[in-house]
N, C-alpha and C positions, 0 to 999 in steps of 0.2 A: 409421488415417488421421490426417492432420494437421488440427488445428482451425484454420480460416482465416476468422475474422470480421474482415476487413481494415478498418483505420481505427480500431480500438479502441486507445486509449492511456490510460495513467494519467498524472496531472497532476504530474510532478515532474522534477528533474534538473539536471545541470551538472558538469563536471570530475570524472572518475571517481576516480582514485587519490588525489587530495588530500582529497576529502570522506570517502572510506572510511577513510583513515588517521587523519583528525581524529577521526572517531567512535570508532574502536577505541582510539586512544591516550588520548583524553580519558575514555572510559567506564571504563577501568581504574582511574582515580583518583577516580571518582565513587561515591557511596554510594547504594544503593537506598533509595527513600523508601517508607515504609509507607503502604499504602492508595492509592498512585498507580500507575496503569498506562495506557499509551497506548491510544488508541481503535482498534477494529477497522476496517480499511479494506477493503471488498470489492475483489476483483481482477477482471481481465478474462480473456478466452479468446484473446487474441492470443498466438501463438507466433512468436518471431522466426525468420527463416530461418537455416539453418546458417551460421556465420561472422559473424553480425551481433550486436552488443552494443547494447542499449538501456539508457541510464542515466537513470532518473527521479529528479529532485532537486527538493525544494521547501523554501522558507523561509517563515516566517510568524509572526504574533503571535496568540496564543490566550488567551482568558480562561477559566480553569478555574472550578470551583464556587466557589473562594475566590481563589487566587492567579492572577497572569498568568504566561504561559509563552512564551518565544521558541524556536521550532523552528529548530535550526541544525546539521544539517538532518534531514529525513526523506528517505531514499533507497531506491531499488530498482535493483539491477543484474540485467539479463536477458540471458543468453547463449544464442543459438541454437546448439544442439548437434546435433540430428537434425531431420528434417522435422516430427516430432510430439513432440519432446522439447526442453524449455528448462530451463536451470539458473538459479535465481534466488537473490539475496541481499538480504534486507530488514533495515533497521535504522533507528533514530531516536535523535537526541540533542537534548536541549532544556535550556534554562536557565530555572528557575522562580524568580520573585521573590516579592513579597508582594501583598496586596490592592490596593495603590495603584499599583504599578509592577513591570514584569518585570525591571528593572535594579537594584532595591534588595534587598540581602541575597540575591542570587541563588545558587542551588545547582544542580548538575547532576541531570538526570532522564533517564538513558538507558534505552532499551528493550532487551529481549533480542534478540540477533541471530538471524535466521531464515534459514538456508540451506535451500533447498527444490528440489524437482524438480516441474515442471509438465508433464503429459502429456496430449495430445489423443487421445481414444479413438475418436471417431466424429464425422463431420459429413455433413450432407445438405442439398442446395440444390435449390429448385424455381424455375426461371427464369420460369415463367408467372405466378406470384403474388409474385415477388421475396421469397421467404422462405427462410431457412436455419436449421437447428438444429445445435448442436454440443454435445458432452459431453466433459468432461475432469476432471482433479483436480490438486491441488497439495498436497504433503506434505513435512514435514521437521522436524528437531529445533529447539528453541528453546535457544540457548546463553546462559548467564549471564555477561555481561561487566561488569555493574555490581559494584563492590566491595560485599561483604556479601551478594549474591545467591548461590545455590548450587543444584545439581541441574540436570540437563538436562531441558528440557520438550519439548513436542510440539504441533504444530498441523497439521491436515489439513482440506482443503476439497474438496467436490464442486461442480463448476461446470457449469451448464446455460445455454447461450447461444442467443439468438434474434436473427436479423437479419430485420427486417420493413420493407420500403420504405425502406431506407437507415438506419434506426435500429437500434441494437445494445442488447440487454438481456442481462445475465449474472446469473443467480441463483446466489448463494453459500450453501452450508450446510456446517457442519462443527463441529469441536470444538477447544479449546485447553487445554493444561495448561502454564502458564508456570513458569519456575524459581521457587524460594522467594525472596521479596524480601529476606529477612534471616533470620539464625539464629533458629529457634524459630517462625517464621511458616509457616502453611500456604501451599501454592502456589495461585495463582488458577486455577480450573478451571470451564469452562462450555461452552456451545454457542453457535455463531455463525450468524447469518442476515444476508444482505445482498443488495442489488441495485445493479448498476453499469449506468449508462445513458449512451449517447452518441447524440445526434441531430444530424446535420449540417444546416446552414442552406443549403448549396449543393451542387452535384453533385461538386465537386472536394474536398469535405471541408476547405476552407480554414478555415471557421468552424464550430465544433461546440459544441452545448450538452453539458455534462458534469454528471452528478449521481450521488449515492449515497444509499442508505438502509442504515444499518448498525445491527445490534442484537446484544447479547450477554446471555444469561441465565446468571448464575453460580450454581453449586452451592456454591461457597466463600462466604466472608463478604463478598466484594467487591460493591459496589453495581452493579446492572444498568445497561446502556448502551443508549441509543437516540439516533442522530445522523443528521442529513440534511445534505447538501452540494449546492451548485449553483454553476455557473460557466461560463466560456467558454474554449474551447481554440482557439488560432490556429496554423495550420500554414503558414508562409510557404514552406517547402520540404518535400520528402518525407522529409528526414532531420532535421527540427527541429520541435518543438512548443513553444509558449509558452502559459501558462495563468494564470488568476486564479480562485480558488475561495473562496466564503464557506461557513462551516459554522455549524450551529445544533444544540445539544444539548437533549434533552427529559427525560432522567432524571438522577438524582443522580450516576450513574457517568460521565456524559458531560460534556465541556466545555460552557460556556455558549454561546460564539460565537467566531469567529475569521476571519482572512483569510490565505490561503496563495497564494504566487506560485511558479510552477514553470517549468522549462525541461527539455526532453527531447530530446537528440540521439541519433542512431543512428550507430554506427561499425562499420567492418569490423575483425575481429580474425583474426590468423593468415593473412590473405589468402585465406580459403576461401569468402567470400561470393560468391554469384552476382551478376554484373554485369547 
C-alpha cells in the first residue's frame, strides 16, 4: 500500500539542476573537516505521486558550537516513481567561518550525498475518529563527495506515521555509518531517533506549524546530538511551500542555534503525473 499522510512537507527547496550542480561541483574541491558532521533531520512519510518531483531547498545561518556556518544549500530531491515508492537524493553544502563571522576565513563543509529509496509498506485510516497510521522505511548508501573523505557509508530509517485530527507525527528510528572523514579517521557510526511534526492552523493547510526533535547516539568518538526545531510553513498554492524555521541544539554534537528559510515547489517530470 502507498503511504498517504497528505500535507506533510519538509522545509526546503528552489531551482533543481542549478543547486544540485553547485553542491556536487563545489564539494569535490572541498576538504572534509575533522569532527564536523551535519545534523540528523527526521523525514516524513509523504510519498510523491508517480511523475511528480518535489525539490526541498533551504538556506540559512547557523551558529555551531564554536564557528558560524552558512548553509548554501541543504537540499532534498524526491521523485515519485511508483504509488508506494519514491526515489530521494539528500545533500548539504555549507561555508564555515570563525567564532565571530561566517564570512571570515570561511572553508567548505559538505555532507556526504545520500541517494535513497523510500517505500510505503502499510497504511490504515479510521474516518470515525479521524486517525490514520502508516509504516515505511528509507534506505540508501552515503557517498563520499568531500575531498579527503573515503569509503561508502550507509543510512537506514524505519518510519511510523500517525495522522490525528489533522496533525501529522512521524517517528524515525535507524542507524548511520558515514564515510571516513579523512585518511586514518574512523567513520561516524551511531543510531538515530527523531520526530517530525506538522500541525495545520486551518482546514486548507495554508498555514502549518512544523517542528522536529532529532537525536543521534554515536558509538564512534563523535559527540552525541540532540536538536529541536520549530517554524511556520506557508502554502499559497498546492505546488509551492514557503517556510521559516528556527533551530536550537542541546548537546555538544549539535549546533547552538540558527535560522533556515526554505521554498518547496512540486513539478511534473516525464509527463507521467496524474492531472
